[in-house]
C-alpha positions, 0 to 999 in steps of 0.5 A: 107448352106456351102459357095460357095468356101471352102477355109479357111482349111475347107479340108485338104489332107494326108499331112494336106495341105489345098485343096480349092473347088468351088461350081459348081452345087446346086439342092434341095438336092445336091450339087457338089464342084470342086477342084480350081485347077483341071485338067479339064481331072482329076475332083477332086469333092466333092458331098453332097446329102440327100434324104428322105422316109417314112412319121412320126416316119416312116421318114428317111433320108439318107445323104452322103458326097462324094469325088472322084478324078481322076488321071492318073494310076500310073501303066501305065502312061495312063489310068484315074483312080477314087477313091471314098471315101464317108460317108453316115448317114442313119438316122430315123429322124422322130422318133428323136427329136434331132441330139444328137444320129447322132452327136454321131455316126458321131463323134464316125465315125470320131475319129475312122478313124482319130486318134490313140485311146487315141490321141487328134491330128486329123490324116490326113495322113491315120494313124488313127485306121479306116483309116488305116483299110480302106486303108489296107483292115484290119480288 
């Protein structure tokens, strides 16, 4: 289980600066964190949730890690707008003996979003191949 306060570089912004979060709520299969210094009218949240369906070899788990950030529009300077980004892992856990395949595809997704192929540096600034594709709407 994650700590109640994420304040030791677990989360960084595009500039590589640590952003601190604190747990707001936890239920059986989900938890919500809020940025410690957020403005109440402009929430910045991290949500983690899991759901399972099926039984035996047909059992699947859907896990999600999601960030939502509300800011005042940079166009009209009045309207609050929310941007969301999330990762969903949908896995046939009833048919898998280990997490190896799941770990492989998570690593593939993260490396695609945070690197430029041959680089070994993690790019937080959105310039990784996958992140640039997301930001620019490219293929």
